[in-house]
C-alpha positions in Angstrom: 14.8 160.8 -72.7 13.9 159.7 -76.5 11.3 160.7 -78.2 11.0 157.0 -79.2 10.7 156.4 -75.3 8.0 158.7 -74.6 5.3 158.1 -77.4 5.9 155.0 -76.2 4.5 155.8 -72.6 1.9 157.7 -74.4 -0.2 155.5 -76.1 -2.9 153.8 -75.3 -2.6 151.0 -72.0 -2.1 147.9 -73.0 -1.0 146.3 -70.3 -2.4 144.8 -67.2 -0.9 146.1 -63.6 -0.2 142.6 -62.6 2.3 142.7 -65.8 3.9 146.0 -65.3 4.7 144.5 -61.4 6.6 141.2 -62.2 9.2 143.4 -64.9 9.6 146.3 -62.2 10.2 143.8 -59.7 12.0 141.3 -61.7 14.5 143.9 -62.9 14.6 145.0 -59.7 15.4 141.6 -57.9 12.0 142.5 -55.7 9.5 140.7 -54.6 6.1 142.0 -55.2 5.5 142.3 -51.1 8.2 144.6 -51.6 6.5 146.7 -53.6 2.8 146.7 -51.2 4.5 146.4 -48.2 5.4 149.2 -45.6 9.0 149.4 -46.5 10.4 153.1 -46.9 14.2 151.6 -48.0 15.3 153.6 -51.0 15.2 150.9 -53.6 11.8 149.8 -53.0 10.9 153.1 -52.6 12.4 154.0 -56.3 11.2 150.5 -57.5 7.6 151.4 -55.9 7.9 154.6 -57.3 8.7 153.0 -61.1 5.8 151.0 -60.7 3.1 153.2 -59.9 4.8 155.4 -62.9 4.0 152.7 -65.6 1.1 151.6 -63.4 -0.4 155.5 -64.9 0.7 155.5 -68.2 0.1 152.2 -68.9 -3.0 151.2 -68.1 -6.3 152.7 -67.6 -6.4 152.7 -63.7 -7.4 155.9 -61.5 -4.7 156.8 -58.8 -7.4 155.4 -55.9 -7.3 152.0 -58.3 -3.3 151.7 -58.2 -3.0 152.4 -54.9 -6.0 149.7 -54.2 -3.6 147.4 -56.6 -0.4 148.0 -54.4 -1.7 147.9 -51.2 -2.7 151.3 -50.0 -5.2 153.2 -48.2 -4.6 156.7 -50.0 -4.1 157.7 -53.6 -1.9 159.5 -52.9 1.5 158.2 -52.2 1.2 157.1 -56.0 0.5 160.8 -57.0 3.3 161.8 -55.7 5.8 158.2 -56.7 4.3 159.3 -60.1 5.0 162.7 -60.2 8.6 162.0 -58.9 9.4 159.7 -61.4 7.9 161.6 -64.4 9.7 164.7 -63.3 13.5 162.6 -62.5 12.9 161.8 -66.0 11.8 165.2 -67.6 15.3 166.6 -65.8 17.0 163.6 -67.8 18.5 161.4 -65.0 20.4 159.1 -66.5 20.2 156.8 -64.0 16.6 156.2 -63.8 16.7 156.8 -68.2 18.4 154.1 -68.2 16.3 151.7 -66.0 13.3 152.9 -67.1 14.5 151.8 -70.9 15.4 149.1 -70.2 11.8 148.1 -68.6 9.7 149.6 -71.2 11.3 147.0 -73.7 10.9 144.2 -71.2 7.1 145.9 -71.2 6.8 146.0 -75.1 7.9 142.7 -75.1 5.1 141.7 -73.2 2.5 143.5 -74.9 0.1 141.1 -77.1 -0.4 142.2 -80.7 -4.1 144.0 -80.9 -5.9 142.5 -83.7 -7.1 145.3 -86.3 -10.1 143.8 -88.4 -9.8 145.8 -92.3 
């Protein structure tokens, strides 16, 4: 992951969870119900983990709040999903880095500029 990409992921929260969900489901060609549903299919599980990762990194939501956003009863799967994606990015998993970078660009485009009066 590039330093720029890492810095973007560490900036203060600027996105709504629904925006993240829309970008991730759009990228993977899934429906919101796929992410919030019980399916353990590999492609859905990966998209769900990426959604959890972005929601934790780009919103002020706690793991418990992310679990609720995604229709989960417990926050432990959110912690594990976030950790899984974080570790793969740190290990430079090329496929995932490309996926996250592409979605990050879409998320950057979705961010409304913040007004700072002088």
